[in-house]
C-alpha positions as CSV (number, residue, x, y, z in Angstrom):
1,M,-52.0,0.8,29.8
2,S,-50.7,1.2,26.3
3,K,-50.9,-1.7,23.9
4,R,-47.9,-2.9,21.9
5,R,-48.5,-2.4,18.2
6,A,-48.2,-5.5,16.2
7,L,-46.1,-5.5,13.0
8,T,-48.1,-5.5,9.9
9,P,-47.6,-8.3,7.3
10,T,-45.8,-5.9,5.1
11,A,-43.4,-4.9,7.8
12,I,-42.8,-8.6,8.7
13,V,-42.0,-9.4,5.1
14,L,-39.6,-6.4,4.9
15,V,-37.8,-7.5,8.1
16,L,-37.5,-11.0,6.8
17,L,-36.1,-9.7,3.5
18,V,-33.5,-7.6,5.3
19,I,-32.5,-10.5,7.5
20,G,-32.3,-12.8,4.4
21,Y,-30.2,-10.2,2.6
22,L,-27.7,-9.8,5.4
23,L,-27.4,-13.6,5.8
24,F,-27.4,-14.9,2.3
25,W,-26.8,-12.2,-0.4
26,P,-23.7,-13.1,-2.4
27,V,-20.6,-11.0,-1.8
28,A,-17.1,-11.0,-3.4
29,I,-15.2,-12.1,-0.3
30,E,-14.7,-15.5,1.3
31,P,-13.3,-14.4,4.7
32,R,-10.8,-16.6,6.7
33,A,-10.6,-16.6,10.4
34,W,-7.5,-15.1,12.1
35,N,-6.6,-13.6,15.4
36,A,-5.7,-9.9,15.0
37,P,-3.1,-8.9,17.6
38,R,-4.4,-6.5,20.3
39,D,-4.0,-2.9,19.1
40,Q,-1.7,-1.1,21.6
41,G,-2.5,2.2,20.0
42,F,-0.1,5.2,19.7
43,V,2.2,4.4,22.6
44,G,6.0,4.0,23.1
45,A,7.8,4.7,19.8
46,Y,4.5,5.6,18.2
47,A,3.4,8.1,20.8
48,T,1.1,10.8,19.4
49,N,2.8,13.9,18.2
50,A,2.5,16.8,15.7
51,G,5.6,16.1,13.6
52,L,3.7,16.4,10.3
53,Q,1.8,19.6,11.0
54,Q,4.5,21.9,9.6
55,I,4.5,20.5,6.1
56,E,4.2,22.4,2.8
57,T,1.8,21.0,0.2
58,V,2.3,21.1,-3.5
59,A,-0.7,20.6,-5.7
60,V,-0.3,18.1,-8.5
61,P,-1.5,18.8,-12.0
62,D,-5.0,17.8,-13.0
63,S,-5.4,14.7,-10.9
64,L,-4.7,13.3,-7.4
65,G,-3.1,10.4,-5.5
66,P,0.7,10.8,-5.8
67,E,0.9,7.3,-4.2
68,D,4.7,6.9,-4.4
69,I,7.5,9.4,-5.0
70,A,10.9,8.6,-6.5
71,L,13.8,11.1,-6.8
72,D,15.7,11.0,-10.1
73,A,19.5,11.5,-10.4
74,D,19.0,15.3,-10.2
75,G,16.9,15.1,-7.1
76,R,13.6,15.9,-8.9
77,P,10.5,14.2,-7.5
78,V,8.6,11.9,-9.9
79,F,5.2,10.5,-9.0
80,G,2.2,8.6,-10.6
81,L,-1.4,9.9,-10.5
82,V,-4.9,8.4,-10.7
83,S,-5.0,9.8,-14.2
84,G,-2.3,7.3,-15.2
85,D,0.2,10.2,-15.8
86,I,3.8,9.9,-14.4
87,V,4.9,13.4,-13.6
88,R,8.2,15.1,-12.7
89,Q,8.5,18.4,-10.9
90,E,11.3,20.4,-12.4
91,H,13.6,22.6,-10.3
92,S,11.7,25.6,-11.6
93,G,8.5,24.2,-10.0
94,E,6.9,23.4,-13.3
95,F,5.6,19.9,-14.0
96,T,6.5,17.6,-16.9
97,V,4.4,14.6,-17.9
98,L,7.0,11.9,-18.6
99,T,4.5,9.2,-19.8
100,T,1.0,7.9,-19.3
101,T,0.7,4.2,-18.5
102,G,-3.0,3.9,-19.3
103,G,-3.5,2.4,-15.8
104,R,-2.8,3.3,-12.2
105,P,0.9,3.8,-11.5
106,L,1.7,3.1,-7.8
107,G,5.2,2.0,-6.9
108,L,8.1,3.8,-8.6
109,E,11.9,3.3,-8.4
110,F,14.9,4.4,-10.5
111,D,17.7,2.0,-11.1
112,H,21.4,2.9,-11.4
113,Q,21.1,3.4,-15.2
114,G,18.3,5.9,-14.8
115,S,15.5,3.6,-15.9
116,L,12.2,4.2,-14.0
117,W,10.5,0.9,-12.9
118,I,6.8,1.2,-12.4
119,A,4.4,-1.1,-10.5
120,D,1.1,-0.3,-12.3
121,A,-1.9,-1.7,-10.5
122,Y,-3.8,-2.2,-13.7
123,Q,-1.1,-3.2,-16.1
124,G,1.7,-5.0,-14.3
125,L,5.5,-4.3,-14.1
126,M,6.6,-1.6,-16.5
127,R,9.8,0.3,-17.3
128,W,10.3,3.8,-18.7
129,T,13.4,5.3,-20.2
130,E,14.1,8.6,-22.0
131,S,15.3,6.6,-25.1
132,D,12.8,3.8,-25.3
133,G,9.7,5.2,-23.7
134,L,7.3,2.9,-21.8
135,E,7.5,-0.9,-21.9
136,L,5.2,-3.4,-20.3
137,L,7.4,-6.3,-19.1
138,V,5.6,-8.5,-16.7
139,T,1.8,-9.4,-16.6
140,Q,2.0,-12.8,-15.1
141,V,4.4,-14.8,-12.9
142,D,4.3,-18.6,-12.5
143,G,1.3,-18.8,-14.7
144,R,-0.8,-16.4,-12.6
145,A,-1.8,-13.0,-13.7
146,V,-0.3,-10.0,-11.8
147,R,-3.6,-8.4,-10.8
148,Y,-2.5,-5.6,-8.5
149,A,1.1,-4.6,-8.9
150,D,1.8,-2.3,-6.0
151,D,5.4,-1.4,-5.1
152,V,8.8,-2.0,-6.6
153,D,12.5,-1.8,-5.7
154,V,15.7,-2.8,-7.6
155,A,18.7,-4.7,-6.2
156,A,22.3,-3.9,-7.0
157,D,22.5,-7.0,-9.3
158,G,19.6,-5.6,-11.3
159,T,16.9,-7.9,-10.0
160,V,13.5,-6.1,-9.7
161,Y,11.4,-7.0,-6.7
162,F,7.8,-6.1,-6.7
163,S,4.5,-6.9,-5.0
164,D,1.3,-8.3,-6.3
165,A,-1.0,-7.1,-3.6
166,S,-3.9,-9.4,-4.3
167,S,-4.3,-12.2,-6.9
168,R,-8.0,-12.3,-6.2
169,F,-9.2,-8.7,-6.3
170,A,-8.0,-7.1,-9.5
171,A,-7.3,-3.4,-9.2
172,D,-8.7,-2.7,-12.7
173,T,-12.0,-4.4,-11.8
174,Y,-12.6,-2.9,-8.4
175,G,-10.3,0.1,-8.3
176,T,-7.2,0.2,-6.2
177,Y,-8.8,1.4,-3.0
178,Q,-11.9,-0.9,-3.1
179,A,-9.8,-3.9,-4.0
180,S,-7.6,-3.3,-1.0
181,L,-10.6,-3.1,1.3
182,L,-11.9,-6.4,-0.1
183,D,-8.6,-8.2,0.2
184,I,-8.1,-7.0,3.8
185,M,-11.6,-7.9,4.8
186,E,-11.2,-11.4,3.3
187,H,-7.7,-11.9,4.8
188,A,-7.0,-15.1,2.7
189,G,-3.3,-14.6,1.9
190,N,-3.8,-13.5,-1.8
191,G,-0.6,-11.4,-2.1
192,R,2.8,-12.2,-3.5
193,L,6.4,-10.9,-3.4
194,L,7.7,-11.3,-7.0
195,A,11.0,-10.9,-8.8
196,Y,12.0,-10.1,-12.4
197,V,15.5,-10.5,-13.8
198,P,16.0,-8.1,-16.7
199,E,19.0,-9.9,-18.2
200,T,17.2,-13.1,-18.7
201,G,13.5,-12.1,-18.6
202,Q,13.0,-14.7,-15.8
203,T,10.2,-14.1,-13.3
204,Y,9.6,-16.0,-10.1
205,T,7.7,-15.9,-6.8
206,V,9.8,-15.0,-3.9
207,L,7.1,-15.4,-1.2
208,G,3.3,-16.1,-1.5
209,G,0.5,-16.2,1.0
210,L,0.8,-12.5,2.0
211,H,-2.2,-10.6,3.3
212,F,-2.2,-7.6,0.9
213,A,1.4,-7.4,-0.1
214,N,2.4,-3.8,-0.3
215,G,5.6,-1.8,0.2
216,V,8.9,-3.4,-1.1
217,A,12.5,-2.3,-0.3
218,V,15.8,-4.1,-0.7
219,S,18.0,-3.7,2.5
220,H,21.1,-1.6,2.3
221,D,23.3,-4.7,2.7
222,E,21.5,-6.4,-0.2
223,R,20.7,-9.5,2.0
224,W,17.0,-8.9,2.5
225,V,13.9,-7.7,0.9
226,L,11.5,-5.9,3.2
227,V,7.8,-6.3,2.3
228,A,4.8,-4.7,4.1
229,E,2.0,-7.0,4.8
230,T,-0.8,-4.4,5.1
231,G,-3.6,-6.7,6.2
232,S,-1.6,-8.2,9.1
233,Y,-0.1,-4.8,10.4
234,R,3.4,-6.1,10.0
235,I,6.6,-5.8,7.9
236,L,8.5,-9.0,6.9
237,R,12.0,-9.4,5.7
238,V,12.9,-12.2,3.2
239,G,16.4,-13.4,2.7
240,I,18.0,-13.0,-0.7
241,G,21.6,-13.5,0.2
242,T,23.7,-16.7,-0.3
243,D,23.5,-17.6,3.4
244,N,19.8,-16.7,4.1
245,N,18.0,-17.2,0.8
246,G,14.3,-17.8,1.4
247,Q,14.5,-17.2,5.1
248,V,11.4,-15.2,6.3
249,E,11.4,-13.1,9.5
250,T,9.0,-10.7,11.0
251,L,10.7,-7.4,11.3
252,F,7.8,-5.4,12.8
253,E,4.5,-6.7,14.0
254,N,1.4,-5.2,15.6
255,L,1.9,-1.8,14.0
256,P,-0.7,0.9,15.1
257,G,-1.8,1.3,11.5
258,F,-1.8,-0.2,8.0
259,P,1.7,-0.1,6.5
260,D,2.0,1.0,2.9
261,N,5.1,1.9,0.9
262,I,8.7,1.3,2.1
263,N,11.4,3.7,0.7
264,D,15.1,3.6,1.5
265,A,16.8,6.8,2.6
266,P,20.5,7.9,2.1
267,D,21.5,7.3,5.7
268,G,20.5,3.7,5.8
269,K,17.0,4.0,7.2
270,F,13.6,3.4,5.5
271,W,10.5,5.5,5.5
272,V,7.2,3.7,5.9
273,G,3.8,5.3,5.5
274,L,1.0,4.1,7.8
275,V,-1.9,4.9,5.5
276,S,-4.6,4.8,8.3
277,P,-4.9,3.8,11.9
278,R,-6.3,0.4,12.6
279,S,-10.0,-0.3,12.7
280,A,-11.3,-1.6,16.1
281,A,-14.3,-3.1,14.3
282,L,-12.1,-4.9,11.8
283,D,-9.9,-6.3,14.6
284,A,-13.0,-7.4,16.6
285,L,-14.3,-9.3,13.6
286,S,-11.0,-11.0,12.7
287,N,-12.0,-14.4,14.1
288,Y,-15.5,-14.3,12.8
289,P,-15.5,-14.8,9.0
290,F,-19.3,-15.1,8.7
291,A,-19.8,-11.8,10.5
292,R,-17.4,-10.2,8.1
293,K,-19.6,-11.4,5.3
294,I,-22.6,-9.7,6.9
295,V,-20.6,-6.5,7.4
296,Q,-19.7,-6.6,3.7
297,R,-23.4,-6.6,2.8
298,L,-23.9,-3.3,4.6
299,P,-23.8,0.0,2.7
300,A,-20.3,1.1,2.0
301,F,-20.4,4.0,4.5
302,M,-21.1,1.5,7.3
303,R,-18.2,-0.7,6.6
304,P,-14.6,-0.1,7.9
305,Q,-12.8,2.6,5.9
306,A,-9.4,4.3,6.0
307,Q,-9.4,7.2,8.5
308,R,-8.0,10.6,8.0
309,Y,-4.8,10.6,10.1
310,S,-1.2,11.4,9.1
311,H,1.6,9.0,10.1
312,L,5.0,8.3,8.8
313,I,7.7,6.3,10.5
314,A,11.4,5.8,9.9
315,I,12.8,2.3,10.7
316,D,16.0,0.3,10.3
317,S,16.5,-3.2,8.9
318,N,17.0,-4.5,12.5
319,G,13.5,-3.8,13.7
320,N,14.0,-0.4,15.4
321,V,11.7,2.6,15.0
322,L,13.9,5.7,14.5
323,Q,11.3,8.3,14.1
324,S,7.5,8.6,14.2
325,L,5.9,11.7,12.6
326,Q,2.2,12.4,12.9
327,D,-0.7,14.8,12.5
328,P,-3.7,13.4,14.4
329,N,-5.9,16.0,12.6
330,G,-5.1,14.4,9.2
331,G,-4.3,17.6,7.5
332,F,-2.4,15.7,4.8
333,A,-4.1,12.3,5.2
334,H,-3.6,8.7,4.0
335,V,0.2,9.0,4.0
336,T,1.7,6.2,1.9
337,G,5.4,6.9,2.3
338,A,8.2,9.4,1.7
339,A,11.3,9.9,-0.5
340,E,14.3,11.7,1.2
341,G,16.8,13.8,-0.7
342,G,18.4,17.2,-0.6
343,G,17.5,17.7,3.0
344,R,13.8,17.3,2.3
345,L,11.2,14.7,2.8
346,Y,8.7,14.3,-0.1
347,I,5.6,12.7,1.3
348,S,3.1,10.8,-0.8
349,S,-0.6,10.1,-0.3
350,L,-3.2,7.7,-1.5
351,H,-6.0,10.3,-2.0
352,E,-4.7,13.8,-1.7
353,P,-4.5,16.2,-4.7
354,A,-1.0,17.2,-3.6
355,F,2.3,15.8,-2.3
356,A,3.9,17.3,0.9
357,I,7.3,18.5,1.7
358,L,8.9,18.5,5.2
359,E,12.1,20.3,5.8
360,P,14.2,20.0,9.0
């Protein structure tokens, strides 16, 4: 009969050190318990399909991560890159660098005067015009620094609505991707929907307590602001009309992925990127904050990460899914959203070194 081999004193010490590390080593997050809704997967309106397998990709110059795309008055796509450059593709196919923010430009939106509004994750809310160049306009709201400006849209009255994804995990400290993972793992409601009024310079908080506030879009009737709450797999709408001001409703919940940007389209719908399918492990840990701390102490490759999958949905402001376009192979992965114009969809991505074009 074989004998069990006893652990050596050195092995025992190593085991105890590993256990102690997993239980007690300091981490950046202080997780909160919550009950993640049961993931229904890719069913119903979200049924698996190959709608994004026929795209054309266009390499971006000298960088990657065209996270949002805005079309200018001439229908030319404009996007920001990891390098900090904001780039326009001309009708000739050549690229022009409009400006460099010195940070990480994420959300972009043109107003009716042609000014380009920029949610720069490192800098704050910025504006660029041909005549005046680049201006940094908002770095704090209600006495709190804007630590992760994410997406932006402009209402007809000129009010600029933008998201501060996380007031705890600064994008310029951790990087945009790692900061998002930390905030989603913590799930403490660190995000805000903010507003800036250019005429007066006034800033204010529209809604706080959001779990990684992300995509922002003003509804076509100007009565609501849609905001993606990435960490809770849902899209909210917040009243900004005279009769519904401050009213908060859940427009979509229990999405099959993490919602990112929200971009309006000419025909009244909105495009939403689902940057990754949901993580079964993250959902299983939702009500166990101490276990999430242990997971956070594991090597990065063992923690939940975004998966390569392509998914873009079209919605309306009444809670209906109008289209769901996918590529389960993730050929153009980590889709953040799309801008529609001239019969084309210009599709953005968090990590790809290109943007994509889908034509009907």
